[in-house]
DOLO-847624 format. One record per atom (N, C-alpha, C, O): residue in one letter; x negated, y, z. Coordinates in steps of 0.1 Angstrom, whole numbers, padded with zeros to 4 digits, always signed. Last residue first. Layout:
! DOLO-847624
aXYZ ...
***
This chain:
! DOLO-847624
x-1241+1099+0075 x-1255+1096+0072 x-1256+1086+0060 x-1267+1083+0055 x-1215+1121+0065 x-1220+1109+0071 x-1234+1106+0067 x-1239+1111+0056 x-1213+1156+0073 x-1215+1146+0063 x-1220+1133+0069 x-1228+1134+0078 x-1187+1169+0094 x-1201+1167+0090 x-1203+1156+0081 x-1194+1146+0081 x-1165+1192+0106 x-1167+1181+0097 x-1181+1180+0093 x-1186+1190+0088 x-1158+1214+0120 x-1167+1205+0127 x-1171+1193+0118 x-1179+1184+0122 x-1140+1229+0106 x-1153+1234+0106 x-1163+1224+0112 x-1175+1225+0109 x-1117+1216+0084 x-1122+1213+0097 x-1137+1218+0098 x-1145+1212+0092 x-1091+1228+0064 x-1105+1227+0066 x-1109+1225+0081 x-1104+1233+0089 x-1063+1210+0057 x-1068+1221+0064 x-1083+1218+0067 x-1087+1208+0071 x-1059+1196+0023 x-1058+1196+0037 x-1064+1209+0043 x-1069+1217+0036 x-1040+1191-0006 x-1051+1199+0000 x-1048+1200+0015 x-1038+1203+0020 x-1033+1169-0032 x-1030+1173-0018 x-1042+1180-0012 x-1053+1174-0012 x-1023+1171-0064 x-1035+1171-0056 x-1031+1177-0042 x-1026+1188-0041 x-1005+1159-0090 x-1005+1162-0076 x-1019+1160-0070 x-1025+1150-0070 x-1006+1153-0117 x-1003+1167-0113 x-1005+1170-0098 x-1007+1181-0094 x-1036+1132-0121 x-1022+1135-0122 x-1019+1149-0117 x-1028+1156-0112 x-1064+1130-0142 x-1059+1134-0129 x-1044+1138-0130 x-1040+1145-0139 x-1070+1100-0159 x-1066+1114-0160 x-1060+1118-0146 x-1053+1110-0141 x-1095+1079-0173 x-1086+1082-0162 x-1083+1097-0162 x-1091+1105-0166 x-1101+1058-0199 x-1101+1072-0195 x-1091+1074-0184 x-1079+1072-0186 x-1102+1034-0212 x-1111+1036-0199 x-1110+1050-0194 x-1118+1053-0185 x-1071+1020-0222 x-1084+1026-0224 x-1090+1029-0211 x-1085+1026-0200 x-1046+1008-0216 x-1054+1002-0226 x-1068+1008-0228 x-1076+1003-0236 x-1035+1020-0193 x-1031+1007-0196 x-1041+1000-0206 x-1044+0988-0205 x-1051+1039-0167 x-1047+1037-0181 x-1044+1023-0184 x-1050+1014-0178 x-1039+1052-0138 x-1047+1041-0143 x-1042+1038-0157 x-1031+1034-0159 x-1040+1085-0126 x-1033+1075-0134 x-1043+1064-0139 x-1053+1067-0145 x-1047+1095-0093 x-1052+1093-0107 x-1043+1083-0114 x-1040+1073-0108 x-1044+1118-0068 x-1037+1106-0074 x-1041+1106-0089 x-1039+1116-0096 x-1064+1130-0041 x-1059+1130-0055 x-1053+1117-0059 x-1057+1106-0055 x-1069+1151-0014 x-1065+1138-0018 x-1060+1139-0032 x-1052+1147-0035 x-1093+1174+0000 x-1083+1170-0010 x-1081+1155-0010 x-1090+1147-0008 x-1116+1181+0014 x-1102+1184+0020 x-1091+1182+0010 x-1080+1188+0011 x-1139+1171+0007 x-1136+1184+0001 x-1122+1189+0005 x-1117+1199+0000 x-1140+1145+0017 x-1144+1156+0026 x-1143+1170+0020 x-1145+1179+0027 x-1112+1128+0002 x-1126+1133+0002 x-1128+1143+0013 x-1118+1149+0019 x-1095+1101-0014 x-1095+1113-0005 x-1109+1116-0001 x-1118+1107-0002 x-1076+1088-0041 x-1089+1091-0035 x-1087+1102-0025 x-1079+1111-0027 x-1056+1063-0057 x-1057+1074-0048 x-1071+1075-0042 x-1078+1065-0039 x-1043+1054-0087 x-1055+1052-0079 x-1056+1065-0070 x-1055+1076-0075 x-1016+1035-0102 x-1022+1047-0096 x-1034+1044-0088 x-1035+1033-0082 x-1009+1011-0111 x-1007+1022-0120 x-1013+1035-0115 x-1015+1044-0123 x-1008+0988-0095 x-1020+0990-0103 x-1018+1002-0113 x-1025+1002-0123 x-0988+0983-0077 x-0985+0980-0091 x-0996+0984-0101 x-0995+0982-0113 x-1001+0991-0053 x-0997+0977-0055 x-0994+0973-0070 x-0997+0962-0074 x-1028+1014-0061 x-1014+1011-0057 x-1011+0997-0060 x-1018+0990-0068 x-1061+1015-0048 x-1052+1012-0059 x-1038+1009-0054 x-1037+1003-0043 x-1081+1038-0030 x-1071+1027-0029 x-1063+1027-0042 x-1057+1037-0047 x-1108+1051-0011 x-1102+1049-0024 x-1092+1037-0023 x-1095+1027-0016 x-1122+1075+0011 x-1114+1063+0009 x-1109+1063-0005 x-1106+1073-0011 x-1141+1096+0011 x-1139+1088+0023 x-1131+1075+0021 x-1134+1065+0028 x-1165+1110-0009 x-1152+1103-0009 x-1151+1094+0003 x-1160+1086+0006 x-1183+1141-0006 x-1182+1126-0005 x-1168+1121-0004 x-1159+1128+0003 x-1172+1166-0030 x-1179+1162-0018 x-1177+1147-0016 x-1170+1141-0025 x-1157+1171-0052 x-1169+1179-0050 x-1177+1175-0038 x-1188+1179-0037 x-1144+1142-0069 x-1144+1152-0059 x-1157+1159-0058 x-1167+1155-0064 x-1147+1126-0092 x-1134+1127-0087 x-1133+1139-0077 x-1123+1146-0076 x-1163+1118-0121 x-1164+1127-0110 x-1150+1130-0104 x-1142+1136-0112 x-1163+1084-0132 x-1160+1098-0134 x-1161+1105-0120 x-1161+1099-0110 x-1167+1055-0154 x-1171+1062-0141 x-1167+1077-0143 x-1168+1082-0155 x-1156+1024-0167 x-1158+1038-0167 x-1163+1043-0154 x-1163+1036-0144 x-1162+0995-0169 x-1152+1002-0177 x-1155+1017-0178 x-1155+1022-0189 x-1183+0967-0167 x-1181+0982-0164 x-1171+0988-0174 x-1172+0986-0186 x-1172+0936-0157 x-1175+0944-0169 x-1173+0959-0166 x-1162+0963-0163 x-1179+0908-0140 x-1176+0922-0138 x-1181+0930-0150 x-1193+0930-0152 x-1164+0875-0137 x-1173+0884-0144 x-1169+0899-0141 x-1157+0902-0141 x-1163+0849-0114 x-1157+0862-0118 x-1168+0870-0125 x-1179+0872-0120 x-1161+0813-0120 x-1167+0825-0114 x-1160+0838-0120 x-1152+0837-0129 x-1149+0791-0132 x-1158+0789-0120 x-1164+0801-0114 x-1171+0801-0104 x-1132+0799-0152 x-1128+0787-0144 x-1137+0786-0131 x-1133+0780-0121 x-1131+0835-0149 x-1132+0823-0156 x-1130+0811-0147 x-1126+0813-0135 x-1117+0866-0148 x-1118+0854-0140 x-1119+0842-0150 x-1111+0840-0158 x-1130+0898-0148 x-1125+0887-0157 x-1128+0874-0150 x-1139+0870-0147 x-1124+0930-0139 x-1127+0917-0134 x-1121+0906-0143 x-1109+0905-0145 x-1138+0960-0149 x-1128+0950-0152 x-1133+0937-0146 x-1144+0933-0148 x-1147+0987-0127 x-1151+0975-0134 x-1138+0967-0137 x-1128+0967-0130 x-1155+1021-0121 x-1144+1011-0123 x-1150+1000-0131 x-1156+1002-0141 x-1163+1046-0097 x-1168+1036-0107 x-1157+1025-0108 x-1152+1021-0098 x-1164+1080-0089 x-1157+1068-0089 x-1162+1059-0100 x-1164+1064-0111 x-1182+1104-0068 x-1179+1097-0080 x-1172+1084-0078 x-1173+1078-0068 x-1191+1118-0046 x-1178+1121-0051 x-1174+1115-0064 x-1165+1119-0071 x-1214+1109-0036 x-1215+1120-0045 x-1202+1124-0051 x-1201+1133-0059 x-1207+1087-0021 x-1210+1099-0013 x-1212+1111-0023 x-1213+1123-0018 x-1183+1068-0040 x-1195+1070-0033 x-1196+1084-0027 x-1187+1093-0028 x-1161+1040-0047 x-1163+1055-0046 x-1176+1057-0038 x-1179+1049-0029 x-1149+1015-0070 x-1157+1019-0059 x-1160+1034-0059 x-1160+1040-0070 x-1126+0990-0081 x-1130+1004-0081 x-1139+1007-0068 x-1136+1002-0057 x-1118+0964-0102 x-1125+0968-0090 x-1129+0982-0091 x-1135+0986-0101 x-1089+0948-0117 x-1099+0959-0116 x-1105+0959-0102 x-1100+0955-0092 x-1073+0925-0116 x-1078+0930-0129 x-1089+0940-0128 x-1098+0941-0137 x-1059+0914-0095 x-1073+0909-0097 x-1079+0915-0110 x-1090+0909-0114 x-1035+0924-0088 x-1035+0913-0098 x-1049+0908-0102 x-1051+0900-0111 x-1042+0944-0071 x-1034+0933-0066 x-1033+0921-0075 x-1031+0910-0071 x-1076+0955-0074 x-1062+0955-0079 x-1055+0942-0074 x-1061+0932-0072 x-1096+0967-0047 x-1094+0957-0058 x-1079+0956-0062 x-1071+0957-0053 x-1119+0991-0036 x-1105+0986-0037 x-1104+0977-0049 x-1111+0979-0059 x-1143+1006-0013 x-1139+0998-0025 x-1125+0994-0024 x-1119+0994-0013 x-1164+1033-0002 x-1152+1026-0002 x-1150+1018-0015 x-1154+1022-0025 x-1190+1044-0003 x-1182+1046+0009 x-1170+1037+0010 x-1165+1034+0021 x-1223+1039-0011 x-1209+1036-0016 x-1200+1035-0004 x-1203+1028+0006 x-1249+1063-0012 x-1241+1054-0004 x-1227+1052-0011 x-1221+1061-0016 x-1274+1064-0035 x-1261+1071-0031 x-1252+1061-0024 x-1249+1051-0031 x-1296+1052-0048 x-1298+1060-0036 x-1286+1068-0031 x-1287+1078-0025 x-1281+1050-0080 x-1293+1048-0072 x-1293+1058-0060 x-1291+1070-0061 x-1249+1039-0084 x-1257+1051-0085 x-1269+1050-0075 x-1267+1048-0063 x-1240+1011-0083 x-1234+1021-0092 x-1243+1034-0095 x-1244+1039-0106 x-1252+0982-0082 x-1257+0995-0077 x-1252+1006-0086 x-1259+1009-0096 x-1240+0950-0073 x-1239+0962-0082 x-1245+0974-0075 x-1243+0976-0063 x-1243+0916-0072 x-1247+0928-0065 x-1248+0940-0076 x-1255+0939-0086 x-1226+0885-0069 x-1229+0897-0076 x-1233+0908-0067 x-1228+0910-0056 x-1225+0865-0050 x-1225+0861-0064 x-1228+0873-0073 x-1233+0871-0084 x-1238+0855-0021 x-1235+0867-0028 x-1236+0864-0043 x-1247+0861-0048 x-1223+0825-0007 x-1234+0833-0011 x-1229+0846-0018 x-1217+0847-0021 x-1206+0802-0006 x-1211+0808+0006 x-1224+0816+0003 x-1234+0815+0010 x-1191+0791-0025 x-1205+0788-0026 x-1213+0794-0014 x-1224+0791-0012 x-1166+0800-0016 x-1168+0785-0018 x-1183+0782-0019 x-1187+0772-0013 x-1169+0827-0013 x-1167+0819-0001 x-1169+0805-0004 x-1173+0798+0006 x-1190+0850-0027 x-1183+0838-0031 x-1181+0829-0018 x-1191+0823-0013 x-1190+0884-0025 x-1193+0872-0018 x-1184+0861-0022 x-1172+0862-0021 x-1203+0911-0041 x-1192+0902-0042 x-1197+0889-0035 x-1207+0883-0039 x-1212+0944-0032 x-1215+0930-0033 x-1202+0922-0033 x-1192+0925-0027 x-1227+0974-0041 x-1214+0967-0040 x-1217+0953-0041 x-1224+0949-0051 x-1250+0998-0026 x-1247+0986-0034 x-1232+0981-0031 x-1226+0984-0021 x-1261+1019-0011 x-1257+1021-0025 x-1252+1009-0033 x-1251+1010-0045 x-1266+1017+0016 x-1278+1017+0007 x-1274+1019-0008 x-1283+1020-0016 x-1242+1015+0027 x-1248+1028+0028 x-1261+1029+0019 x-1265+1039+0015 x-1220+0993+0008 x-1229+0997+0019 x-1235+1010+0017 x-1235+1017+0006 x-1192+0970+0004 x-1201+0981-0001 x-1209+0986+0011 x-1206+0984+0023 x-1176+0940-0007 x-1180+0950+0003 x-1190+0960-0003 x-1195+0957-0014 x-1152+0915-0012 x-1161+0925-0019 x-1163+0936-0009 x-1154+0941-0002 x-1148+0879-0013 x-1146+0892-0007 x-1156+0902-0013 x-1167+0898-0017 x-1130+0852-0028 x-1141+0862-0028 x-1138+0874-0019 x-1126+0878-0018 x-1107+0838-0027 x-1120+0830-0026 x-1132+0839-0027 x-1143+0834-0026 x-1084+0851-0030 x-1087+0846-0017 x-1099+0838-0016 x-1103+0833-0005 x-1076+0864-0053 x-1078+0849-0054 x-1081+0843-0041 x-1082+0830-0040 x-1077+0891-0046 x-1064+0884-0046 x-1065+0868-0047 x-1056+0861-0043 x-1105+0897-0024 x-1100+0895-0038 x-1086+0888-0037 x-1085+0879-0028 x-1105+0919+0003 x-1104+0905-0001 x-1098+0905-0016 x-1088+0911-0018 x-1130+0944+0012 x-1116+0940+0008 x-1117+0925+0003 x-1128+0920+0001 x-1148+0967+0032 x-1146+0954+0027 x-1132+0951+0023 x-1123+0956+0030 x-1173+0992+0039 x-1159+0988+0036 x-1159+0974+0031 x-1169+0969+0027 x-1199+0997+0047 x-1189+1008+0048 x-1175+1004+0046 x-1166+1010+0051 x-1227+0984+0064 x-1216+0982+0055 x-1205+0991+0057 x-1201+0993+0069 x-1261+0994+0064 x-1248+0996+0070 x-1237+0994+0060 x-1236+1000+0050 x-1280+0967+0049 x-1278+0982+0051 x-1264+0983+0057 x-1256+0974+0056 x-1281+0941+0046 x-1294+0948+0047 x-1293+0962+0048 x-1303+0969+0049 x-1258+0925+0047 x-1260+0935+0036 x-1274+0940+0035 x-1278+0944+0025 x-1252+0892+0055 x-1260+0903+0058 x-1262+0912+0046 x-1266+0908+0035 x-1223+0875+0067 x-1232+0879+0056 x-1239+0892+0058 x-1234+0901+0064 x-1209+0849+0084 x-1215+0862+0086 x-1225+0864+0074 x-1234+0857+0072 x-1180+0829+0092 x-1191+0833+0083 x-1197+0847+0087 x-1189+0855+0092 x-1165+0827+0115 x-1167+0815+0106 x-1179+0817+0097 x-1186+0808+0094 x-1161+0837+0148 x-1167+0840+0135 x-1170+0827+0128 x-1176+0817+0133 x-1129+0836+0164 x-1142+0831+0163 x-1148+0834+0149 x-1140+0834+0139 x-1102+0839+0172 x-1111+0851+0172 x-1126+0846+0171 x-1134+0853+0177 x-1083+0820+0170 x-1091+0820+0182 x-1102+0830+0182 x-1111+0830+0191 x-1068+0826+0147 x-1062+0819+0158 x-1070+0820+0171 x-1064+0820+0182 x-1084+0837+0127 x-1075+0846+0135 x-1068+0839+0146 x-1063+0845+0155 x-1118+0835+0122 x-1106+0826+0123 x-1096+0834+0132 x-1100+0838+0143 x-1135+0859+0101 x-1130+0854+0115 x-1118+0845+0113 x-1110+0847+0105 x-1164+0869+0086 x-1151+0862+0084 x-1147+0856+0097 x-1155+0848+0102 x-1183+0899+0083 x-1179+0887+0090 x-1165+0882+0086 x-1156+0890+0084 x-1211+0916+0072 x-1197+0913+0069 x-1193+0900+0075 x-1201+0890+0073 x-1235+0939+0086 x-1229+0926+0083 x-1215+0926+0079 x-1208+0936+0083 x-1246+0962+0095 x-1251+0957+0083 x-1246+0943+0079 x-1251+0936+0070 x-1235+0976+0116 x-1246+0967+0119 x-1252+0960+0107 x-1261+0952+0108 x-1213+0988+0106 x-1225+0996+0105 x-1237+0988+0109 x-1249+0992+0107 x-1193+0962+0090 x-1197+0970+0102 x-1210+0978+0098 x-1218+0974+0089 x-1162+0946+0081 x-1175+0951+0078 x-1179+0961+0089 x-1171+0966+0096 x-1142+0915+0083 x-1146+0929+0088 x-1160+0933+0082 x-1168+0924+0079 x-1114+0895+0077 x-1128+0899+0073 x-1130+0913+0078 x-1121+0921+0077 x-1096+0867+0088 x-1097+0881+0087 x-1112+0884+0084 x-1121+0877+0088 x-1072+0840+0082 x-1085+0845+0086 x-1086+0860+0082 x-1077+0866+0075 x-1045+0836+0079 x-1053+0826+0085 x-1067+0830+0089 x-1072+0825+0099 x-1027+0853+0066 x-1032+0857+0079 x-1040+0846+0086 x-1042+0847+0098 x-1022+0849+0040 x-1014+0842+0049 x-1018+0844+0064 x-1012+0838+0073 x-1042+0864+0028 x-1028+0866+0024 x-1018+0859+0033 x-1007+0863+0034 x-1065+0877+0053 x-1062+0867+0043 x-1047+0868+0040 x-1039+0872+0049 x-1069+0912+0060 x-1064+0899+0063 x-1063+0890+0051 x-1060+0895+0040 x-1096+0935+0069 x-1086+0930+0059 x-1082+0916+0063 x-1090+0908+0068 x-1115+0963+0077 x-1109+0951+0082 x-1098+0947+0072 x-1091+0956+0067 x-1144+0984+0083 x-1134+0978+0074 x-1128+0966+0080 x-1135+0959+0087 x-1162+0992+0102 x-1158+1002+0092 x-1147+0997+0083 x-1140+1005+0077 x-1172+0992+0135 x-1166+0984+0125 x-1159+0993+0115 x-1150+1001+0119 x-1204+1002+0148 x-1190+1006+0144 x-1185+0996+0133 x-1191+0993+0123 x-1222+0972+0159 x-1221+0986+0154 x-1206+0989+0151 x-1198+0980+0152 x-1223+0946+0164 x-1231+0954+0172 x-1231+0969+0168 x-1239+0977+0173 x-1197+0921+0165 x-1204+0931+0158 x-1212+0940+0168 x-1208+0940+0180 x-1183+0906+0183 x-1195+0900+0176 x-1203+0910+0168 x-1215+0907+0166 x-1149+0899+0189 x-1161+0905+0194 x-1173+0898+0188 x-1174+0886+0187 x-1117+0904+0188 x-1127+0899+0179 x-1140+0906+0182 x-1142+0917+0178 x-1091+0897+0210 x-1102+0906+0207 x-1113+0899+0200 x-1118+0889+0204 x-1056+0894+0211 x-1069+0888+0208 x-1079+0900+0207 x-1075+0911+0203 x-1035+0910+0220 x-1034+0895+0222 x-1047+0888+0219 x-1049+0877+0224 x-1040+0939+0240 x-1042+0932+0228 x-1040+0917+0231 x-1043+0912+0242 x-1014+0955+0260 x-1027+0948+0259 x-1028+0940+0246 x-1018+0935+0241 x-0989+0964+0263 x-0999+0973+0258 x-1013+0967+0256 x-1021+0973+0250 x-0960+0948+0254 x-0972+0946+0261 x-0983+0955+0256 x-0986+0954+0244 x-0938+0949+0239 x-0940+0961+0247 x-0953+0960+0255 x-0957+0969+0263 x-0941+0937+0205 x-0941+0935+0219 x-0943+0948+0227 x-0949+0958+0221 x-0943+0941+0178 x-0930+0942+0184 x-0930+0941+0199 x-0919+0943+0206 x-0971+0939+0173 x-0963+0951+0169 x-0950+0952+0176 x-0946+0963+0181 x-0997+0929+0192 x-0984+0925+0187 x-0975+0937+0185 x-0972+0945+0194 x-1030+0936+0181 x-1019+0939+0190 x-1006+0934+0183 x-1005+0934+0171 x-1064+0929+0183 x-1051+0925+0176 x-1040+0927+0186 x-1039+0922+0197 x-1093+0947+0179 x-1083+0942+0188 x-1070+0940+0180 x-1066+0949+0172 x-1127+0943+0171 x-1113+0945+0165 x-1103+0939+0175 x-1105+0927+0179 x-1156+0959+0184 x-1146+0949+0184 x-1134+0953+0176 x-1131+0965+0174 x-1173+0981+0186 x-1179+0968+0185 x-1169+0957+0183 x-1173+0945+0181 x-1154+1003+0180 x-1169+1004+0180 x-1176+0991+0178 x-1183+0989+0168 x-1126+0991+0161 x-1133+1001+0169 x-1148+1001+0168 x-1154+0999+0158 x-1097+0984+0144 x-1112+0982+0144 x-1118+0994+0151 x-1116+1006+0148 x-1069+0967+0151 x-1075+0981+0153 x-1090+0978+0154 x-1095+0972+0163 x-1043+0951+0135 x-1057+0950+0139 x-1063+0964+0139 x-1062+0972+0129 x-1011+0942+0143 x-1019+0952+0138 x-1033+0951+0144 x-1035+0949+0156 x-0986+0917+0135 x-0997+0922+0142 x-1004+0933+0135 x-1003+0935+0123 x-0965+0911+0118 x-0963+0908+0133 x-0974+0915+0141 x-0972+0919+0152 x-0965+0911+0091 x-0960+0923+0098 x-0959+0921+0113 x-0952+0929+0120 x-0976+0891+0077 x-0963+0888+0082 x-0957+0900+0090 x-0946+0899+0095 x-1002+0902+0071 x-0992+0900+0060 x-0978+0898+0065 x-0969+0901+0058 x-1010+0928+0096 x-1011+0914+0091 x-1000+0912+0080 x-0990+0919+0080 x-1024+0960+0090 x-1013+0952+0094 x-1013+0938+0088 x-1016+0937+0076 x-1052+0978+0102 x-1047+0969+0091 x-1036+0960+0097 x-1037+0955+0108 x-1073+1007+0106 x-1061+0999+0110 x-1057+0989+0098 x-1059+0993+0087 x-1104+1019+0118 x-1095+1015+0108 x-1084+1007+0114 x-1085+1001+0124 x-1115+1031+0141 x-1120+1035+0128 x-1111+1031+0117 x-1110+1038+0107 x-1107+1045+0171 x-1102+1035+0162 x-1107+1040+0148 x-1103+1051+0143 x-1130+1048+0199 x-1122+1054+0188 x-1117+1043+0180 x-1123+1032+0180 x-1128+1025+0227 x-1135+1033+0217 x-1125+1040+0208 x-1113+1038+0210 x-1113+1015+0248 x-1127+1011+0247 x-1135+1020+0237 x-1147+1023+0240 x-1086+1022+0248 x-1095+1029+0257 x-1110+1026+0255 x-1119+1034+0258 x-1061+1027+0233 x-1073+1019+0229 x-1085+1025+0236 x-1093+1032+0230 x-1027+1026+0241 x-1040+1031+0244 x-1051+1021+0239 x-1050+1009+0240 x-1000+1032+0220 x-1008+1021+0227 x-1022+1027+0229 x-1028+1033+0220 x-0967+1045+0219 x-0982+1048+0219 x-0989+1037+0227 x-0985+1033+0238 x-0938+1049+0199 x-0946+1041+0208 x-0961+1045+0207 x-0966+1048+0197 x-0925+1067+0183 x-0917+1058+0191 x-0925+1049+0201 x-0919+1044+0210 x-0925+1100+0174 x-0934+1089+0178 x-0927+1080+0188 x-0922+1084+0198 x-0907+1111+0146 x-0907+1109+0161 x-0917+1097+0164 x-0916+1087+0158 x-0901+1116+0120 x-0914+1121+0125 x-0915+1119+0140 x-0924+1125+0146 x-0879+1106+0107 x-0877+1117+0117 x-0890+1123+0122 x-0889+1134+0127 x-0890+1088+0089 x-0880+1098+0084 x-0878+1109+0094 x-0876+1121+0090 x-0908+1072+0103 x-0912+1079+0092 x-0903+1090+0088 x-0907+1101+0084 x-0915+1070+0136 x-0904+1068+0127 x-0906+1078+0115 x-0907+1090+0117 x-0947+1056+0144 x-0939+1068+0141 x-0927+1064+0133 x-0928+1055+0124 x-0971+1047+0168 x-0961+1042+0159 x-0950+1053+0157 x-0946+1059+0167 x-1006+1050+0175 x-0992+1056+0176 x-0983+1050+0164 x-0987+1049+0153 x-1032+1044+0195 x-1025+1039+0183 x-1011+1044+0185 x-1005+1041+0195 x-1060+1064+0208 x-1046+1059+0208 x-1042+1053+0195 x-1048+1057+0184 x-1084+1078+0208 x-1083+1065+0216 x-1069+1060+0217 x-1065+1054+0227 x-1088+1099+0192 x-1082+1102+0205 x-1079+1089+0213 x-1073+1090+0223 x-1097+1091+0167 x-1107+1094+0177 x-1101+1098+0191 x-1109+1100+0200 x-1070+1070+0157 x-1082+1078+0155 x-1091+1080+0166 x-1092+1071+0175 x-1040+1060+0140 x-1049+1059+0151 x-1062+1067+0147 x-1063+1072+0136 x-1006+1052+0130 x-1018+1060+0129 x-1027+1057+0141 x-1022+1053+0152 x-0980+1039+0112 x-0989+1037+0123 x-1002+1045+0120 x-1007+1044+0109 x-0945+1042+0105 x-0959+1044+0102 x-0967+1042+0114 x-0963+1044+0125 x-0916+1025+0096 x-0925+1028+0107 x-0939+1031+0101 x-0944+1023+0092 x-0883+1029+0086 x-0896+1028+0082 x-0906+1033+0092 x-0904+1044+0097 x-0853+1011+0097 x-0862+1023+0097 x-0876+1020+0092 x-0881+1008+0093 x-0826+0999+0080 x-0839+0995+0087 x-0848+1007+0086 x-0851+1012+0075 
***
C-alpha cells in the first residue's frame, strides 16, 4: 500500500503525492482562496482545506474535483482545523477572533467562542470534551464543551502572540509556541470534573517566530518550525522538565519575501 502525502498553499491547489516516488498523483483546484491549513478526517475519507472564509471538505478517493461540503461562517482567514475522533464534529479557529464547532454532516455551526483577538490555532483534547486554542493577543484558552465556557486562560508571555498549540495524544501535556521563538509546556492533570494545568517548563527554541508546534503520537518527540528557516526535533523527557535538542535540525532555503506576521 502506497503512502500518500497531501500539500496545499498559496498557489490555490491541493496536491496528493506518492511519498516514495515523489510523483504528484492528483491535483485539486481551490480557486476561492489560498489554503491555510489541511486536516484529514479520522477515517481517512475526507480532507478539510481551510481557506479565507470557509473550510471545504473534499472526498479523498473521489475523482470529483468539487467539495462535498463547505463550512461557511467565519469572516477572516481560518488558521486552524481539527476533527472529533469519530469525525462527528469539527473545530476551527480564525483571524476573526472566534473558535467554532461544526456539525460535519450538514456544515452547521453548533458553538462559537469569542477570543477577543485573532485566533491562531486550535486543537481538540483527547478526552473530546475540551478544545484548546491560542491567539494573537498572547493567550491560550481551554474551552469546556460540557459547561460551554472558557475554563482556563493562560498568558505565557505578556504582549507576545501565541502562534500554535499541541496536546499530547494521551492528554498528559500541552505545549504552546509564540512569536518570540519560545515554547511553554504544561502538565495536564485530569480530575473527575475538570482539567488542571501545571506549568512544567519553558525554553527558547528558535531565533524568530515559531509557525507550528506538534507532539508526536507517542509523545516522545516535539517538533517546532520557525521563520528562522529551521525545523527542530526536541526530546520529551520522561521524568523531568528539561527538554534537549536532538541531533537533527532541518534548515530550509531563505525566502527574501518572508515577513513577520502581525
